[in-house]
C-alpha positions in Angstrom: 106.3 78.1 86.6 106.2 76.2 89.9 107.0 73.0 88.1 110.0 74.7 86.5 111.1 75.9 90.0 110.9 72.4 91.3 113.0 71.1 88.4 115.5 73.9 89.0 115.7 73.0 92.7 116.7 69.4 92.0 120.2 68.9 93.3 122.3 66.4 95.1 122.8 67.1 98.8 126.3 67.6 100.2 127.2 64.5 102.3 130.0 63.6 104.6 130.5 62.8 108.3 131.0 65.2 111.1 134.0 67.5 110.7 136.8 67.5 113.2 137.5 71.2 112.9 135.6 73.8 115.0 132.7 75.3 113.2 132.8 79.0 112.4 131.1 81.3 114.9 129.6 84.7 114.3 128.1 87.5 116.4 129.5 89.5 119.2 131.4 87.3 121.8 130.1 87.4 125.3 132.7 86.3 127.8 130.2 85.6 130.7 128.4 83.1 128.5 131.3 81.5 126.7 130.1 78.1 128.0 127.2 78.5 125.5 129.8 78.7 122.6 131.4 75.5 123.8 128.1 73.6 124.2 126.9 74.5 120.8 130.2 73.4 119.2 130.2 70.1 121.0 126.5 69.4 120.4 126.6 70.2 116.7 129.8 68.2 116.2 128.3 65.2 117.9 125.2 65.3 115.8 126.8 66.3 112.5 124.7 69.5 112.4 126.2 72.1 110.0 124.1 75.2 110.8 122.7 76.6 114.1 121.6 79.7 116.1 121.5 80.3 119.8 120.2 83.4 121.4 119.4 84.3 125.0 117.6 87.2 126.7 117.7 88.1 130.4 115.3 90.5 132.0 114.1 91.6 128.6 117.6 92.3 127.1 119.1 90.2 124.4 122.5 89.4 125.9 123.7 86.6 123.6 123.1 86.0 119.9 125.5 83.9 117.8 125.5 81.9 114.7 127.3 78.5 114.3 128.3 76.6 111.2 127.3 77.5 107.7 124.6 79.6 106.1 124.7 78.0 102.6 124.8 74.5 101.2 128.3 74.8 99.8 129.5 75.9 103.3 131.4 79.0 102.0 129.4 81.5 104.2 129.3 81.3 108.0 125.9 81.4 109.6 125.2 85.1 110.5 123.8 85.6 114.0 120.9 87.5 112.5 120.0 84.9 109.9 116.4 84.5 108.9 115.1 81.0 109.6 112.0 78.9 109.3 110.6 78.1 112.8 108.1 75.4 111.9 105.6 74.9 114.7 107.1 77.7 116.8 104.8 79.7 114.5 101.8 78.4 116.5 102.3 80.8 119.5 102.2 83.7 117.0 98.8 82.6 115.7 97.8 82.0 119.3 98.7 85.6 120.1 96.6 86.9 117.3 93.6 84.8 118.6 94.2 86.0 122.2 94.2 89.6 121.1 91.0 89.3 119.1 89.4 87.6 122.1 90.7 90.3 124.5 89.2 93.0 122.2 85.8 91.2 122.2 85.9 90.5 118.5 85.8 86.7 119.2 85.5 84.4 122.2 87.5 81.3 122.9 84.1 79.7 123.4 82.9 80.5 119.9 82.3 77.6 117.5 85.2 77.6 115.1 83.2 76.6 112.0 79.9 77.8 110.7 78.3 74.5 109.8 74.6 75.1 110.3 74.6 74.8 114.1 72.5 77.1 116.3 74.2 80.4 116.6 76.6 79.6 113.8 80.4 79.7 113.9 83.3 82.0 113.0 84.6 80.4 109.8 82.2 80.1 106.9 83.6 77.3 104.8 81.9 74.6 102.8 83.1 71.0 103.5 84.1 68.9 100.6 82.3 66.9 99.3 80.0 67.2 102.4 80.3 67.4 106.2 82.4 64.5 107.3 81.4 64.4 111.0 78.6 66.1 112.8 80.9 66.6 115.8 82.8 69.2 113.7 80.0 71.6 114.6 81.2 71.4 118.3 84.8 72.5 117.7 85.4 75.7 119.6 88.3 78.2 119.2 89.9 77.0 122.5 90.0 73.5 121.1 92.1 74.7 118.2 94.7 76.2 120.6 94.9 73.2 122.9 95.0 70.5 120.3 91.7 69.0 121.4 89.7 69.6 118.2 89.2 65.9 117.4 92.0 65.3 115.0 94.7 62.6 115.7 97.5 62.6 113.1 99.0 59.6 114.9 96.0 57.6 113.7 95.4 59.0 110.2 98.5 61.0 109.4 98.9 64.8 109.0 96.3 65.8 106.5 97.8 69.3 106.0 100.6 67.6 104.1 98.3 65.7 101.7 98.4 68.3 99.0 98.5 65.9 96.1 95.7 63.7 97.3 93.5 66.8 98.2 94.2 68.4 94.8 93.4 65.1 93.0 90.2 64.6 95.0 89.0 68.1 94.4 90.1 68.4 90.8 92.3 71.5 91.4 95.9 72.3 90.7 98.4 71.1 93.3 99.0 72.5 95.9 95.4 73.2 96.7 96.0 76.0 99.2 94.7 76.6 102.7 91.0 77.1 102.0 90.7 74.0 99.9 92.7 72.0 102.4 90.4 73.1 105.2 87.3 72.2 103.1 88.7 68.7 102.4 89.5 68.2 106.1 86.0 69.2 107.1 84.8 66.5 104.8 86.6 63.8 106.8 85.6 62.1 110.1 87.1 63.1 113.4 89.1 60.6 115.4 87.6 61.6 118.8 85.1 64.0 120.4 86.2 67.7 120.4 87.1 69.0 123.9 88.5 65.8 125.3 92.0 64.5 125.7 92.0 62.0 122.8 95.5 60.5 123.0 97.6 58.9 125.7 101.2 59.6 126.7 104.0 57.0 127.2 102.6 56.3 130.7 99.1 55.7 129.4 97.7 58.9 130.8 95.3 61.0 128.7 96.9 63.8 126.7 96.1 66.1 123.8 96.6 65.0 120.2 99.1 67.4 118.6 97.5 68.8 115.5 98.5 71.2 112.7 94.8 71.4 111.6 93.8 73.4 114.6 96.2 76.2 113.8 95.4 76.0 110.1 91.9 76.8 111.1 93.0 79.5 113.7 95.0 81.3 111.1 92.0 81.4 108.7 89.8 82.7 111.5 92.2 85.6 112.2 92.1 86.6 108.6 88.3 86.2 108.3 87.4 88.3 111.3 90.2 90.9 111.0 90.0 91.4 107.2 93.8 91.3 106.7 96.3 88.6 106.1 97.7 86.8 109.1 101.2 88.2 108.6 99.8 91.7 108.3 97.9 91.3 111.5 101.0 90.1 113.3 103.0 93.0 112.1 100.4 95.5 113.0 99.3 94.1 116.4 101.6 91.5 117.8 105.2 92.5 117.0 105.3 96.0 115.6 108.0 98.5 114.6 107.2 100.4 117.9 108.3 97.2 119.7 111.6 97.3 117.7 110.7 94.5 115.4 111.1 95.5 111.8 109.1 93.8 109.0 112.3 92.4 107.5 112.5 90.0 110.6 108.9 88.8 110.7 108.0 87.2 107.4 105.9 84.6 105.7 108.2 81.8 104.6 108.6 81.0 100.9 108.8 77.5 99.4 111.5 77.9 96.9 115.1 79.1 97.5 114.9 81.6 94.7 112.1 83.4 96.5 113.9 83.7 99.8 115.8 86.7 101.1 119.6 86.7 101.2 119.6 86.4 105.0 117.6 83.2 105.0 119.5 80.0 106.0 119.9 76.8 104.0 117.8 73.8 105.2 119.2 70.3 105.0 117.0 67.5 103.8 116.8 64.4 101.6 114.8 64.3 98.4 111.0 63.9 98.2 108.2 64.5 95.7 107.4 68.0 94.6 103.7 69.0 95.2 103.7 71.9 92.8 102.2 70.2 89.7 99.6 71.2 87.2 98.3 67.6 87.2 98.5 65.5 90.3 96.5 62.5 91.4 96.9 59.9 94.1 99.4 60.1 96.9 102.5 60.8 94.8 103.7 63.4 92.3 106.3 62.8 89.6 109.2 65.3 90.3 111.8 64.9 93.0 113.2 67.9 94.9 115.3 68.5 98.0 112.5 68.2 100.5 112.6 71.7 102.1 112.2 73.3 98.7 108.9 72.0 97.2 107.8 68.8 98.9 105.2 70.9 100.8 103.5 74.3 100.2 105.3 76.4 102.8 103.1 79.5 102.1 100.0 77.5 103.0 101.5 76.8 106.5 101.6 80.4 107.6 99.4 79.9 110.6 100.7 76.5 111.7 104.4 76.4 110.8 105.2 78.9 108.0 106.8 81.9 109.6 110.4 83.0 109.0 112.0 85.2 111.6 115.4 86.1 113.2 116.6 84.9 116.6 116.1 88.5 118.0 112.4 88.4 116.9 112.0 85.0 118.6 113.2 86.5 121.9 111.2 89.7 121.5 108.1 87.5 121.1 109.0 85.5 124.2 109.6 88.6 126.2 105.9 89.6 125.6 103.8 86.4 125.0 103.4 83.0 126.4 104.6 80.1 124.3 103.5 77.0 126.3 102.4 74.3 123.9 98.9 72.9 124.5 98.0 75.6 126.9 94.8 77.6 126.5 97.0 80.7 127.4 99.3 80.2 124.4 99.9 83.7 122.9 98.6 85.5 126.0 100.7 88.4 127.5 103.3 86.6 129.6 103.5 86.9 133.3 106.9 87.3 135.0 107.0 83.8 136.5 105.4 81.8 133.7 107.5 79.1 132.2 106.8 77.2 129.0 108.3 76.0 125.8 107.3 75.1 122.2 109.2 73.0 119.7 109.3 73.2 116.0 110.2 70.6 113.4 110.2 70.5 109.6 112.6 68.8 107.3 115.6 71.1 107.6 114.5 72.6 111.0 114.6 71.7 114.6 114.0 74.6 117.0 112.7 75.6 120.4 111.2 78.6 122.1 112.0 78.3 125.9 110.7 80.6 128.6 112.4 79.5 131.9 110.2 81.6 134.2 113.3 83.2 135.8 113.7 86.1 133.5 115.7 84.1 131.0 114.4 83.2 127.5 116.2 81.0 125.0 115.9 80.4 121.3 117.6 77.3 119.8 117.7 76.5 116.1 119.3 73.9 113.9 119.1 73.4 110.1 118.7 69.6 110.5 115.8 67.5 111.7 115.9 64.4 113.8 112.4 64.4 115.3 109.0 66.1 115.6 108.0 68.8 118.1 108.5 66.4 121.0 111.3 66.1 123.5 113.2 64.0 121.0 114.2 66.8 118.7 117.7 68.3 118.6 116.7 71.6 120.0 115.0 70.0 123.0 118.1 67.8 123.6 120.3 70.9 123.6 118.0 72.7 126.0 118.4 69.8 128.4 122.2 70.0 127.9 122.4 73.6 128.9 119.8 73.7 131.6 122.2 73.3 134.5 124.5 76.0 133.1 121.6 78.5 132.9 120.6 77.6 136.5 124.2 78.2 137.6 124.6 81.6 135.9 124.7 84.0 138.8 126.1 87.0 137.0 124.5 88.1 133.7 125.7 90.5 131.1 123.6 93.6 130.6 124.7 94.8 127.2 122.3 94.2 124.3 123.9 92.5 121.4 121.1 92.4 118.9 120.4 94.8 115.9 121.8 95.3 112.5 125.4 96.4 112.1 126.7 99.1 109.7 130.3 99.8 108.8 130.6 103.5 107.9 132.5 104.4 104.8 132.4 103.6 101.1 129.4 101.7 99.9 129.9 98.0 99.1 127.2 95.5 98.4 126.7 93.5 101.6 123.2 92.2 102.3 123.5 90.5 105.7 123.9 93.4 108.1 125.3 91.1 110.8 128.2 91.7 113.2 130.8 90.0 111.0 129.2 90.9 107.7 127.8 94.4 108.2 126.1 96.7 105.8 128.8 98.8 104.2 128.0 102.5 103.9 125.3 104.2 105.8 123.3 105.3 102.6 123.3 101.6 101.4 122.2 100.4 104.8 119.2 102.7 104.7 118.0 100.9 101.6 118.0 97.6 103.5 116.4 98.8 106.8 112.8 99.3 107.6 110.9 101.0 110.5 111.7 99.5 113.9 115.3 98.6 113.1 118.0 98.8 115.7 121.2 100.0 114.0 124.7 99.5 115.5 127.3 101.6 113.8 130.9 100.3 113.9 133.6 102.8 114.4 134.3 105.0 111.4 133.4 108.0 109.4 130.8 108.3 106.7 129.7 111.2 104.5 125.9 111.2 104.4 123.6 113.8 103.1 119.9 112.9 103.2 116.9 112.3 105.4 116.2 109.4 107.7 112.5 109.0 107.3 111.8 105.7 109.1 111.8 105.1 112.9 115.1 103.4 113.9 117.4 103.4 116.8 121.1 104.4 116.2 123.9 103.5 118.5 127.7 103.1 118.4 128.5 100.5 121.0 132.1 99.8 120.0 133.4 103.4 119.6 132.9 106.7 117.9 131.1 106.6 114.5 130.5 109.8 112.6 127.7 110.2 110.0 127.2 113.5 108.3 128.2 115.9 105.6 
């Protein structure tokens, strides 16, 4: 079935240079922040980016949330401001928040050994290395090393093993992709590149620094599941961003590999072709079917703890309003203090994004559907953050009206699945079929005949004028 999906996903990418016309813009306009519109337009035009999101919160209120460019490959649908998007490594602060909560509750400690490999006192994750333990120093990897990228793995030296699905499957004699547990077993059978707990890499100035690693968060996600007894996504929805915090389950999701499995609100990801890893028989470093890279050249479901979440811009800001996102920090995922500043980048084929906590009450989410670099300062989202830094510093008067939430146009039911400002759900009864607990619902002016019961927790408002819902 997966091979069939890979074949179905095979398609030529839409090419062409940067368009001269302005890109479409969606979401509620905010006059005090109109400079943000102009900056997104100019940046996306200059870099031939066809889809993007920008959202800003100030003092806990989401005051700006807009979509730019296009939501689909054929460029017939403008990007809704509430689009669901992959956030790549910006997933890591979510996994960090789960670890921090378990540590606060005393279920685990950041000083616990991550793996139970026969050492005195054992470790948290009972997993058998394949074919045998690859390095005795793996017994010394602690939970805090997973969070701070100091576990002993250097992808700059050996490559990112979490992407070696075909090789791992071939070595283990299992179907590709091998899944998270088999991937972790195979990694534990390999040697480390440096001693856990030290800064194993150097920066451009030759100073010691951590070695960015997806493996640490692969392990951290497995630990959360092992000690909590529930899947990582379930744990996040129940403990980190809940409906009581006005984050509905529709807006915090495990991403899916194939376009056919993705919800209607999820954006299109731009990328060249690569080898599909979903194969019944796979050996060596390469499989035999080409796909558009974002749709089958890696197992996205297996990246849930390290880079697999799909969220809305509003969810990103709600997370930043509550938890620290600083990459490489032992405090990643801890409840944020008012003056803490930090950021985290995310990059996959088809994704460049950034979580940015400025420490002045302002948080920013930047997302583009095109990749030009990794999680470093080179990626598009980081470049755009630098471009608007002075504008944010100069903003002395801030809007106070919240612009997030789903939008509903009262009246006759029509099928409309985005629920965005420009493409609202049509008909209140239909909207209820699309909304889950914790949804913020903005009613556009109008009248709707509705007889029924609202049985889920949601917040109703009519910010643009009178809306009547009733018999």
